[in-house]
N, CA, C and O atoms as CSV, one atom per row, in Angstrom:
chain,resi,resn,atom,element,x,y,z
A,1,UNK,N,N,0.685,-1.154,0.044
A,1,UNK,CA,C,0.053,0.045,0.233
A,1,UNK,C,C,0.855,1.318,0.012
A,1,UNK,O,O,0.549,2.223,-0.765
A,2,UNK,N,N,1.928,1.263,0.802
A,2,UNK,CA,C,2.725,2.454,0.788
A,2,UNK,C,C,3.544,2.515,-0.406
A,2,UNK,O,O,4.130,3.574,-0.630
A,3,UNK,N,N,3.673,1.571,-1.184
A,3,UNK,CA,C,4.548,1.662,-2.529
A,3,UNK,C,C,3.658,2.169,-3.633
A,3,UNK,O,O,4.162,2.803,-4.559
A,4,UNK,N,N,2.230,1.903,-3.587
A,4,UNK,CA,C,1.261,2.533,-4.478
A,4,UNK,C,C,1.161,3.973,-4.192
A,4,UNK,O,O,1.093,4.759,-5.137
A,5,UNK,N,N,1.146,4.392,-2.973
A,5,UNK,CA,C,1.232,5.846,-2.536
A,5,UNK,C,C,2.208,6.740,-2.940
A,5,UNK,O,O,2.116,7.931,-3.239
A,6,UNK,N,N,3.368,5.822,-2.898
A,6,UNK,CA,C,4.855,6.373,-3.233
A,6,UNK,C,C,4.703,6.989,-4.602
A,6,UNK,O,O,4.974,8.145,-4.926
A,7,UNK,N,N,4.108,5.789,-5.522
A,7,UNK,CA,C,3.832,5.725,-7.059
A,7,UNK,C,C,3.305,6.802,-7.437
A,7,UNK,O,O,3.874,7.562,-8.220
A,8,UNK,N,N,2.056,7.041,-6.899
A,8,UNK,CA,C,1.084,7.818,-7.169
A,8,UNK,C,C,1.490,9.294,-6.894
A,8,UNK,O,O,1.130,10.224,-7.614
A,9,UNK,N,N,2.306,9.433,-5.740
A,9,UNK,CA,C,3.003,10.814,-5.473
A,9,UNK,C,C,3.951,11.212,-6.326
A,9,UNK,O,O,4.241,12.402,-6.450
A,10,UNK,N,N,4.584,10.158,-7.068
A,10,UNK,CA,C,5.785,10.454,-8.090
A,10,UNK,C,C,4.977,10.827,-9.355
A,10,UNK,O,O,5.197,11.857,-9.993
A,11,UNK,N,N,3.955,9.849,-9.696
A,11,UNK,CA,C,3.226,10.340,-11.094
A,11,UNK,C,C,2.235,11.137,-11.002
A,11,UNK,O,O,1.419,11.025,-11.917
A,12,UNK,N,N,1.970,12.066,-10.055
A,12,UNK,CA,C,0.877,13.301,-9.700
A,12,UNK,C,C,1.176,14.217,-10.757
A,12,UNK,O,O,0.503,14.566,-11.727
A,13,UNK,N,N,2.439,14.567,-10.335
A,13,UNK,CA,C,2.691,15.984,-11.314
A,13,UNK,C,C,2.918,15.635,-12.742
A,13,UNK,O,O,3.098,16.633,-13.441
A,14,UNK,N,N,2.968,14.264,-13.499
A,14,UNK,CA,C,3.054,14.191,-14.597
A,14,UNK,C,C,1.706,14.000,-15.260
A,14,UNK,O,O,1.627,14.042,-16.487
A,15,UNK,N,N,0.703,13.806,-14.544
A,15,UNK,CA,C,-0.782,13.457,-14.930
A,15,UNK,C,C,-1.153,14.842,-15.908
A,15,UNK,O,O,-1.365,14.596,-17.095
A,16,UNK,N,N,-1.219,15.944,-15.566
A,16,UNK,CA,C,-1.415,17.000,-16.273
A,16,UNK,C,C,-0.825,17.041,-17.878
A,16,UNK,O,O,-1.439,17.310,-18.911
A,17,UNK,N,N,0.534,16.688,-17.690
A,17,UNK,CA,C,0.998,16.521,-19.007
A,17,UNK,C,C,0.474,15.618,-19.631
A,17,UNK,O,O,-0.123,15.955,-20.653
A,18,UNK,N,N,0.493,14.331,-19.307
A,18,UNK,CA,C,0.300,13.222,-19.917
A,18,UNK,C,C,-1.264,13.330,-20.440
A,18,UNK,O,O,-1.539,12.996,-21.592
A,19,UNK,N,N,-2.235,13.798,-19.564
A,19,UNK,CA,C,-3.790,13.554,-19.971
A,19,UNK,C,C,-4.066,14.989,-20.974
A,19,UNK,O,O,-5.093,15.090,-21.646
A,20,UNK,N,N,-3.179,15.871,-20.961
A,20,UNK,CA,C,-3.600,17.412,-21.600
A,20,UNK,C,C,-3.334,16.847,-23.268
A,20,UNK,O,O,-2.612,15.943,-23.689
A,21,UNK,N,N,-4.115,17.660,-23.874
A,21,UNK,CA,C,-3.768,17.560,-25.294
A,21,UNK,C,C,-2.840,18.272,-25.957
A,21,UNK,O,O,-3.238,19.092,-26.783
A,22,UNK,N,N,-1.307,18.090,-25.711
A,22,UNK,CA,C,-0.375,18.589,-26.129
A,22,UNK,C,C,-0.182,18.777,-27.768
A,22,UNK,O,O,0.280,19.774,-28.324
A,23,UNK,N,N,-0.615,17.665,-28.338
A,23,UNK,CA,C,-0.649,17.429,-29.589
A,23,UNK,C,C,-1.916,16.772,-29.978
A,23,UNK,O,O,-2.024,15.546,-29.990
A,24,UNK,N,N,-2.851,17.561,-30.287
A,24,UNK,CA,C,-4.458,17.129,-30.324
A,24,UNK,C,C,-4.622,15.946,-31.355
A,24,UNK,O,O,-5.374,15.011,-31.078
A,25,UNK,N,N,-3.824,15.986,-32.711
A,25,UNK,CA,C,-3.920,15.227,-33.707
A,25,UNK,C,C,-3.616,13.830,-33.140
A,25,UNK,O,O,-4.369,12.856,-33.166
A,26,UNK,N,N,-2.326,13.908,-32.601
A,26,UNK,CA,C,-2.155,12.572,-31.982
A,26,UNK,C,C,-2.655,11.799,-31.028
A,26,UNK,O,O,-2.663,10.568,-31.028
A,27,UNK,N,N,-3.213,12.754,-29.939
A,27,UNK,CA,C,-4.307,12.366,-28.994
A,27,UNK,C,C,-5.314,11.513,-29.672
A,27,UNK,O,O,-5.366,10.307,-29.434
A,28,UNK,N,N,-6.301,12.233,-30.703
A,28,UNK,CA,C,-7.102,11.832,-31.486
A,28,UNK,C,C,-7.071,10.314,-32.289
A,28,UNK,O,O,-7.979,9.501,-32.462
A,29,UNK,N,N,-5.738,10.289,-32.672
A,29,UNK,CA,C,-5.449,9.053,-33.303
A,29,UNK,C,C,-5.042,7.804,-32.242
A,29,UNK,O,O,-5.238,6.594,-32.361
A,30,UNK,N,N,-4.532,8.414,-31.381
A,30,UNK,CA,C,-4.549,7.156,-30.207
A,30,UNK,C,C,-5.910,6.867,-29.746
A,30,UNK,O,O,-6.258,5.692,-29.624
A,31,UNK,N,N,-6.810,7.945,-29.446
A,31,UNK,CA,C,-8.169,7.494,-28.886
A,31,UNK,C,C,-8.906,6.549,-30.118
A,31,UNK,O,O,-9.526,5.500,-29.947
A,32,UNK,N,N,-8.686,7.131,-31.181
A,32,UNK,CA,C,-9.709,6.340,-32.389
A,32,UNK,C,C,-8.912,4.914,-32.226
A,32,UNK,O,O,-9.577,3.880,-32.156
A,33,UNK,N,N,-7.514,4.873,-32.168
A,33,UNK,CA,C,-7.041,3.189,-32.555
A,33,UNK,C,C,-7.349,2.733,-30.915
A,33,UNK,O,O,-7.348,1.506,-30.825
A,34,UNK,N,N,-7.569,3.310,-29.812
A,34,UNK,CA,C,-7.979,2.766,-28.819
A,34,UNK,C,C,-9.438,2.310,-28.806
A,34,UNK,O,O,-9.651,1.286,-28.157
A,35,UNK,N,N,-10.541,2.923,-29.443
A,35,UNK,CA,C,-11.870,2.599,-29.538
A,35,UNK,C,C,-12.155,1.623,-30.338
A,35,UNK,O,O,-13.202,0.978,-30.306
A,36,UNK,N,N,-10.788,1.386,-31.470
A,36,UNK,CA,C,-11.178,0.450,-32.730
A,36,UNK,C,C,-10.759,-0.606,-31.991
A,36,UNK,O,O,-11.488,-1.586,-32.146
A,37,UNK,N,N,-9.448,-0.843,-30.909
A,37,UNK,CA,C,-9.069,-1.893,-30.335
A,37,UNK,C,C,-10.397,-2.458,-29.317
A,37,UNK,O,O,-10.657,-3.660,-29.269
A,38,UNK,N,N,-10.940,-1.751,-28.769
A,38,UNK,CA,C,-11.980,-1.997,-27.755
A,38,UNK,C,C,-13.172,-2.681,-28.645
A,38,UNK,O,O,-13.832,-3.637,-28.238
A,39,UNK,N,N,-13.339,-2.097,-29.833
A,39,UNK,CA,C,-14.386,-2.916,-30.808
A,39,UNK,C,C,-14.131,-4.334,-31.013
A,39,UNK,O,O,-14.926,-5.244,-30.779
A,40,UNK,N,N,-12.701,-4.459,-31.567
A,40,UNK,CA,C,-12.181,-5.733,-31.840
A,40,UNK,C,C,-12.287,-6.636,-30.624
A,40,UNK,O,O,-12.628,-7.810,-30.769
A,41,UNK,N,N,-12.009,-6.134,-29.439
A,41,UNK,CA,C,-11.918,-7.053,-28.289
A,41,UNK,C,C,-13.288,-7.445,-28.066
A,41,UNK,O,O,-13.533,-8.622,-27.799
A,42,UNK,N,N,-14.255,-6.544,-28.150
A,42,UNK,CA,C,-15.525,-6.761,-27.830
A,42,UNK,C,C,-16.380,-7.769,-28.543
A,42,UNK,O,O,-17.285,-8.487,-28.117
A,43,UNK,N,N,-15.768,-7.610,-29.946
A,43,UNK,CA,C,-16.392,-8.676,-30.838
A,43,UNK,C,C,-15.771,-10.227,-30.413
A,43,UNK,O,O,-16.452,-11.212,-30.126
A,44,UNK,N,N,-14.628,-10.159,-30.451
A,44,UNK,CA,C,-14.008,-11.696,-30.167
A,44,UNK,C,C,-14.492,-12.158,-28.915
A,44,UNK,O,O,-14.595,-13.376,-28.770
A,45,UNK,N,N,-14.852,-11.287,-27.848
A,45,UNK,CA,C,-15.467,-11.675,-26.361
A,45,UNK,C,C,-16.972,-12.120,-26.612
A,45,UNK,O,O,-17.400,-13.169,-26.131
A,46,UNK,N,N,-17.734,-11.296,-27.368
A,46,UNK,CA,C,-18.787,-11.664,-27.751
A,46,UNK,C,C,-19.320,-12.897,-28.563
A,46,UNK,O,O,-20.326,-13.578,-28.364
A,47,UNK,N,N,-18.481,-12.976,-29.410
A,47,UNK,CA,C,-18.563,-14.236,-30.246
A,47,UNK,C,C,-17.995,-15.753,-29.733
A,47,UNK,O,O,-18.569,-16.839,-29.653
A,48,UNK,N,N,-16.823,-15.398,-29.470
A,48,UNK,CA,C,-15.920,-16.845,-28.575
A,48,UNK,C,C,-15.731,-16.677,-27.089
A,48,UNK,O,O,-14.581,-16.681,-26.651
A,49,UNK,N,N,-16.744,-16.531,-26.283
A,49,UNK,CA,C,-16.427,-16.148,-24.833
A,49,UNK,C,C,-15.301,-17.260,-24.339
A,49,UNK,O,O,-14.347,-16.968,-23.618
A,50,UNK,N,N,-15.487,-18.148,-24.683
A,50,UNK,CA,C,-14.779,-19.723,-24.193
A,50,UNK,C,C,-13.316,-19.634,-24.379
A,50,UNK,O,O,-12.411,-19.865,-23.577
A,51,UNK,N,N,-13.277,-19.215,-25.716
A,51,UNK,CA,C,-11.760,-18.978,-26.431
A,51,UNK,C,C,-10.875,-18.000,-25.716
A,51,UNK,O,O,-9.791,-18.296,-25.213
A,52,UNK,N,N,-11.436,-16.788,-25.713
A,52,UNK,CA,C,-10.793,-15.595,-24.909
A,52,UNK,C,C,-10.775,-15.823,-23.586
A,52,UNK,O,O,-9.846,-15.277,-22.991
A,53,UNK,N,N,-11.720,-16.632,-22.777
A,53,UNK,CA,C,-11.517,-16.936,-21.556
A,53,UNK,C,C,-10.095,-17.638,-21.333
A,53,UNK,O,O,-9.262,-17.374,-20.466
A,54,UNK,N,N,-10.043,-18.525,-22.262
A,54,UNK,CA,C,-8.958,-19.777,-21.972
A,54,UNK,C,C,-7.479,-18.850,-22.476
A,54,UNK,O,O,-6.357,-18.981,-21.986
A,55,UNK,N,N,-7.756,-18.211,-23.233
A,55,UNK,CA,C,-6.550,-17.113,-23.733
A,55,UNK,C,C,-6.272,-16.431,-22.569
A,55,UNK,O,O,-5.187,-16.638,-22.026
A,56,UNK,N,N,-7.271,-15.444,-21.957
A,56,UNK,CA,C,-6.750,-14.674,-21.072
A,56,UNK,C,C,-6.423,-15.346,-19.644
A,56,UNK,O,O,-5.738,-14.793,-18.784
A,57,UNK,N,N,-7.068,-16.738,-19.504
A,57,UNK,CA,C,-6.645,-17.207,-18.194
A,57,UNK,C,C,-5.249,-17.778,-18.414
A,57,UNK,O,O,-4.513,-17.904,-17.436
A,58,UNK,N,N,-4.821,-18.141,-19.662
A,58,UNK,CA,C,-3.350,-18.423,-19.785
A,58,UNK,C,C,-2.422,-17.475,-19.525
A,58,UNK,O,O,-1.327,-17.672,-18.998
A,59,UNK,N,N,-2.989,-16.157,-20.002
A,59,UNK,CA,C,-2.107,-14.842,-19.857
A,59,UNK,C,C,-2.029,-14.463,-18.399
A,59,UNK,O,O,-1.084,-13.803,-17.967
A,60,UNK,N,N,-3.087,-14.907,-17.593
A,60,UNK,CA,C,-3.091,-14.274,-16.196
A,60,UNK,C,C,-2.557,-15.297,-15.283
A,60,UNK,O,O,-1.951,-14.974,-14.261
A,61,UNK,N,N,-2.762,-16.509,-15.616
A,61,UNK,CA,C,-2.328,-17.637,-14.695
A,61,UNK,C,C,-0.721,-18.320,-15.292
A,61,UNK,O,O,-0.363,-19.461,-15.001
A,62,UNK,N,N,-0.077,-17.580,-15.966
A,62,UNK,CA,C,1.168,-18.034,-16.194
A,62,UNK,C,C,2.223,-18.595,-15.281
A,62,UNK,O,O,3.057,-19.443,-15.598
A,63,UNK,N,N,2.088,-18.036,-14.150
A,63,UNK,CA,C,2.859,-18.635,-12.954
A,63,UNK,C,C,2.319,-19.645,-12.138
A,63,UNK,O,O,2.855,-19.942,-11.070
A,64,UNK,N,N,1.142,-20.283,-12.617
A,64,UNK,CA,C,0.429,-21.263,-11.942
A,64,UNK,C,C,0.794,-22.466,-12.601
A,64,UNK,O,O,1.183,-22.385,-13.766
A,65,UNK,N,N,0.734,-23.494,-12.077
A,65,UNK,CA,C,0.823,-25.000,-12.596
A,65,UNK,C,C,-0.344,-25.636,-13.484
A,65,UNK,O,O,-0.166,-26.270,-14.524
A,66,UNK,N,N,-1.537,-25.356,-12.897
A,66,UNK,CA,C,-2.564,-26.300,-13.644
A,66,UNK,C,C,-3.629,-25.195,-14.000
A,66,UNK,O,O,-4.757,-25.248,-13.509
A,67,UNK,N,N,-3.265,-24.236,-14.828
A,67,UNK,CA,C,-3.935,-23.049,-15.448
A,67,UNK,C,C,-4.899,-23.698,-16.395
A,67,UNK,O,O,-6.105,-23.455,-16.457
A,68,UNK,N,N,-4.205,-24.576,-17.146
A,68,UNK,CA,C,-5.058,-25.146,-18.265
A,68,UNK,C,C,-5.971,-26.293,-17.839
A,68,UNK,O,O,-6.503,-26.931,-18.748
A,69,UNK,N,N,-6.223,-26.641,-16.564
A,69,UNK,CA,C,-7.363,-27.466,-16.220
A,69,UNK,C,C,-8.459,-26.799,-15.635
A,69,UNK,O,O,-9.432,-27.352,-15.123
A,70,UNK,N,N,-8.215,-25.309,-15.755
A,70,UNK,CA,C,-9.476,-24.596,-15.360
A,70,UNK,C,C,-10.504,-24.545,-16.259
A,70,UNK,O,O,-10.111,-24.325,-17.405
A,71,UNK,N,N,-11.824,-24.687,-16.119
A,71,UNK,CA,C,-13.043,-24.742,-16.771
A,71,UNK,C,C,-13.889,-23.424,-16.216
A,71,UNK,O,O,-14.180,-23.406,-15.020
A,72,UNK,N,N,-14.281,-22.333,-17.063
A,72,UNK,CA,C,-15.167,-21.719,-16.748
A,72,UNK,C,C,-16.696,-22.163,-16.387
A,72,UNK,O,O,-17.205,-23.127,-16.960
A,73,UNK,N,N,-17.214,-21.603,-15.661
A,73,UNK,CA,C,-19.041,-21.931,-15.279
A,73,UNK,C,C,-19.515,-21.106,-16.447
A,73,UNK,O,O,-18.880,-20.214,-17.008
A,74,UNK,N,N,-20.818,-21.571,-16.749
A,74,UNK,CA,C,-21.538,-21.208,-17.643
A,74,UNK,C,C,-21.928,-19.708,-17.654
A,74,UNK,O,O,-22.028,-18.971,-18.635
A,75,UNK,N,N,-22.147,-19.386,-16.195
A,75,UNK,CA,C,-22.495,-18.125,-15.996
A,75,UNK,C,C,-21.250,-17.170,-15.918
A,75,UNK,O,O,-21.541,-15.983,-15.769
A,76,UNK,N,N,-20.196,-17.412,-15.978
A,76,UNK,CA,C,-18.999,-16.717,-16.291
A,76,UNK,C,C,-18.787,-16.359,-17.755
A,76,UNK,O,O,-18.441,-15.262,-18.192
A,77,UNK,N,N,-19.103,-17.680,-18.569
A,77,UNK,CA,C,-19.064,-17.247,-20.099
A,77,UNK,C,C,-20.143,-16.431,-20.379
A,77,UNK,O,O,-19.847,-15.531,-21.165
A,78,UNK,N,N,-21.366,-16.433,-19.985
A,78,UNK,CA,C,-22.609,-15.380,-20.216
A,78,UNK,C,C,-21.992,-13.788,-19.650
A,78,UNK,O,O,-22.257,-12.727,-20.215
A,79,UNK,N,N,-21.295,-13.898,-18.657
A,79,UNK,CA,C,-21.025,-12.755,-18.365
A,79,UNK,C,C,-19.757,-12.002,-19.339
A,79,UNK,O,O,-19.736,-10.804,-19.621
A,80,UNK,N,N,-19.065,-12.690,-19.623
A,80,UNK,CA,C,-18.019,-12.640,-20.577
A,80,UNK,C,C,-18.623,-12.089,-22.190
A,80,UNK,O,O,-18.124,-11.353,-23.042
A,81,UNK,N,N,-19.778,-12.753,-22.124
A,81,UNK,CA,C,-20.201,-12.391,-23.751
A,81,UNK,C,C,-21.001,-10.971,-23.481
A,81,UNK,O,O,-21.055,-10.186,-24.427
A,82,UNK,N,N,-21.546,-10.654,-22.389
A,82,UNK,CA,C,-22.367,-9.479,-22.195
A,82,UNK,C,C,-21.134,-8.512,-22.144
A,82,UNK,O,O,-21.218,-7.566,-22.927
A,83,UNK,N,N,-20.027,-8.570,-21.384
A,83,UNK,CA,C,-18.984,-7.569,-21.392
A,83,UNK,C,C,-18.444,-7.344,-22.709
A,83,UNK,O,O,-17.959,-6.225,-22.871
A,84,UNK,N,N,-18.405,-8.208,-23.780
A,84,UNK,CA,C,-18.007,-7.957,-24.991
A,84,UNK,C,C,-18.781,-7.058,-25.955
A,84,UNK,O,O,-18.282,-6.390,-26.861
A,85,UNK,N,N,-20.122,-7.143,-25.614
A,85,UNK,CA,C,-21.321,-6.375,-26.136
A,85,UNK,C,C,-21.163,-4.953,-25.646
A,85,UNK,O,O,-21.367,-3.980,-26.371
A,86,UNK,N,N,-20.767,-4.876,-24.310
A,86,UNK,CA,C,-20.703,-3.708,-23.482
A,86,UNK,C,C,-19.223,-2.949,-24.022
A,86,UNK,O,O,-19.185,-1.722,-24.120
A,87,UNK,N,N,-18.123,-3.730,-24.331
A,87,UNK,CA,C,-17.211,-3.054,-24.861
A,87,UNK,C,C,-17.387,-2.621,-26.384
A,87,UNK,O,O,-16.801,-1.597,-26.735
A,88,UNK,N,N,-18.185,-3.357,-27.359
A,88,UNK,CA,C,-18.467,-3.155,-28.503
A,88,UNK,C,C,-19.435,-1.679,-28.733
A,88,UNK,O,O,-19.333,-0.908,-29.688
A,89,UNK,N,N,-20.270,-1.573,-27.699
A,89,UNK,CA,C,-21.154,-0.286,-27.570
A,89,UNK,C,C,-20.424,0.972,-27.199
A,89,UNK,O,O,-20.700,2.060,-27.704
A,90,UNK,N,N,-19.299,0.754,-26.125
A,90,UNK,CA,C,-18.612,1.973,-25.655
A,90,UNK,C,C,-17.402,2.215,-26.687
A,90,UNK,O,O,-16.843,3.304,-26.815
A,91,UNK,N,N,-17.096,1.126,-27.358
A,91,UNK,CA,C,-15.896,1.384,-28.733
A,91,UNK,C,C,-16.657,2.360,-29.783
A,91,UNK,O,O,-16.115,3.329,-30.316
A,92,UNK,N,N,-18.022,1.944,-29.999
A,92,UNK,CA,C,-18.876,2.601,-31.280
A,92,UNK,C,C,-19.035,4.075,-30.756
A,92,UNK,O,O,-18.526,4.988,-31.407
A,93,UNK,N,N,-19.713,4.329,-29.619
A,93,UNK,CA,C,-19.847,5.501,-28.716
A,93,UNK,C,C,-18.585,6.325,-28.761
A,93,UNK,O,O,-18.727,7.527,-28.985
A,94,UNK,N,N,-17.329,5.832,-28.573
A,94,UNK,CA,C,-16.582,6.656,-28.545
A,94,UNK,C,C,-16.080,7.024,-29.713
A,94,UNK,O,O,-15.625,8.165,-29.797
A,95,UNK,N,N,-16.046,6.047,-30.997
A,95,UNK,CA,C,-15.809,6.479,-32.250
A,95,UNK,C,C,-16.728,7.683,-32.651
A,95,UNK,O,O,-16.238,8.746,-33.031
A,96,UNK,N,N,-18.127,7.473,-32.549
A,96,UNK,CA,C,-18.986,8.470,-32.631
A,96,UNK,C,C,-18.880,9.988,-32.394
A,96,UNK,O,O,-19.167,11.018,-33.005
A,97,UNK,N,N,-18.215,9.562,-30.970
A,97,UNK,CA,C,-17.865,10.969,-30.453
A,97,UNK,C,C,-16.824,11.763,-31.062
A,97,UNK,O,O,-16.877,12.976,-31.262
A,98,UNK,N,N,-15.976,11.067,-31.312
A,98,UNK,CA,C,-14.546,11.478,-32.015
A,98,UNK,C,C,-14.688,11.973,-33.202
A,98,UNK,O,O,-14.000,12.919,-33.586
A,99,UNK,N,N,-15.702,11.332,-34.024
A,99,UNK,CA,C,-16.107,11.653,-35.616
A,99,UNK,C,C,-17.133,13.064,-35.098
A,99,UNK,O,O,-17.072,13.870,-36.027
A,100,UNK,N,N,-17.833,13.504,-34.216
A,100,UNK,CA,C,-18.716,14.384,-34.211
A,100,UNK,C,C,-17.678,15.474,-33.471
A,100,UNK,O,O,-17.854,16.636,-33.838
A,101,UNK,N,N,-16.669,15.268,-32.522
A,101,UNK,CA,C,-15.746,16.167,-32.247
A,101,UNK,C,C,-15.129,16.780,-33.580
A,101,UNK,O,O,-15.166,18.011,-33.585
A,102,UNK,N,N,-14.570,16.195,-34.710
A,102,UNK,CA,C,-13.891,16.422,-35.525
A,102,UNK,C,C,-14.700,17.340,-36.416
A,102,UNK,O,O,-14.242,18.361,-36.928
A,103,UNK,N,N,-16.049,16.858,-36.576
A,103,UNK,CA,C,-17.086,17.615,-37.414
A,103,UNK,C,C,-17.429,18.720,-36.785
A,103,UNK,O,O,-17.747,19.631,-37.550
A,104,UNK,N,N,-17.482,18.992,-35.510
A,104,UNK,CA,C,-17.600,20.365,-34.781
A,104,UNK,C,C,-16.468,21.178,-34.938
A,104,UNK,O,O,-16.650,22.345,-35.282
A,105,UNK,N,N,-15.062,20.666,-34.700
A,105,UNK,CA,C,-14.010,21.318,-34.953
A,105,UNK,C,C,-14.030,22.040,-36.209
A,105,UNK,O,O,-13.867,23.257,-36.295
A,106,UNK,N,N,-14.242,21.222,-37.219
A,106,UNK,CA,C,-14.315,21.647,-38.845
A,106,UNK,C,C,-15.523,22.977,-39.003
A,106,UNK,O,O,-15.243,24.052,-39.534
A,107,UNK,N,N,-16.580,22.716,-38.557
A,107,UNK,CA,C,-17.695,23.930,-38.339
A,107,UNK,C,C,-16.832,24.939,-37.643
A,107,UNK,O,O,-16.580,25.963,-38.279
A,108,UNK,N,N,-16.392,24.825,-36.562
A,108,UNK,CA,C,-15.839,26.045,-35.870
A,108,UNK,C,C,-14.823,26.703,-36.689
A,108,UNK,O,O,-14.809,27.934,-36.718
A,109,UNK,N,N,-13.930,25.995,-37.391
A,109,UNK,CA,C,-12.850,26.872,-38.336
A,109,UNK,C,C,-13.741,27.338,-39.378
A,109,UNK,O,O,-13.446,28.482,-39.724
A,110,UNK,N,N,-14.659,26.881,-39.952
A,110,UNK,CA,C,-15.303,27.558,-40.975
A,110,UNK,C,C,-16.318,28.937,-40.847
A,110,UNK,O,O,-16.702,29.805,-41.631
A,111,UNK,N,N,-16.526,28.624,-39.400
A,111,UNK,CA,C,-17.330,29.878,-38.802
A,111,UNK,C,C,-16.287,31.041,-38.615
A,111,UNK,O,O,-16.582,32.172,-39.002
A,112,UNK,N,N,-15.083,30.781,-38.032
A,112,UNK,CA,C,-14.087,31.517,-37.936
A,112,UNK,C,C,-13.525,32.197,-39.224
A,112,UNK,O,O,-13.304,33.408,-39.194
A,113,UNK,N,N,-13.342,31.643,-40.085
A,113,UNK,CA,C,-13.229,31.978,-41.411
A,113,UNK,C,C,-14.060,32.825,-41.949
A,113,UNK,O,O,-13.654,33.846,-42.504
A,114,UNK,N,N,-15.265,32.529,-41.861
A,114,UNK,CA,C,-16.356,33.425,-42.439
A,114,UNK,C,C,-16.641,34.756,-41.750
A,114,UNK,O,O,-16.953,35.838,-42.246
A,115,UNK,N,N,-16.430,34.353,-40.319
A,115,UNK,CA,C,-16.281,35.858,-39.640
A,115,UNK,C,C,-15.166,36.932,-39.864
A,115,UNK,O,O,-15.246,38.160,-39.896
A,116,UNK,N,N,-14.313,36.257,-39.979
A,116,UNK,CA,C,-12.925,36.999,-40.318
A,116,UNK,C,C,-12.847,37.801,-41.686
A,116,UNK,O,O,-12.242,38.859,-41.858
A,117,UNK,N,N,-13.667,37.003,-42.736
A,117,UNK,CA,C,-13.764,37.581,-44.202
A,117,UNK,C,C,-14.623,38.873,-44.172
A,117,UNK,O,O,-14.834,39.499,-45.212
């Protein structure tokens, strides 16, 4: 717990720099990629929850001996599928907001150009 607090105090001054839009075009590209990645993962989790659970359990349980013998219960597969659908919806909403933000910035630029003339 102390090490987490120490890490947070070290990272706290850096957060405004990391979270700000120092380079808006790069931030937008990264967010767009993130939303697309979320949609892709959501599709995989919604279509093949058992395969994705097996893959993620192998990744998370790498340090354990019998991770291959774990079998997810039916309700957990259903919950994983629902999570995938939520990931798809969130990614699509994020992409829609990004596109809307780009459109509104273009409209604002056109308004400024029309006002200046």
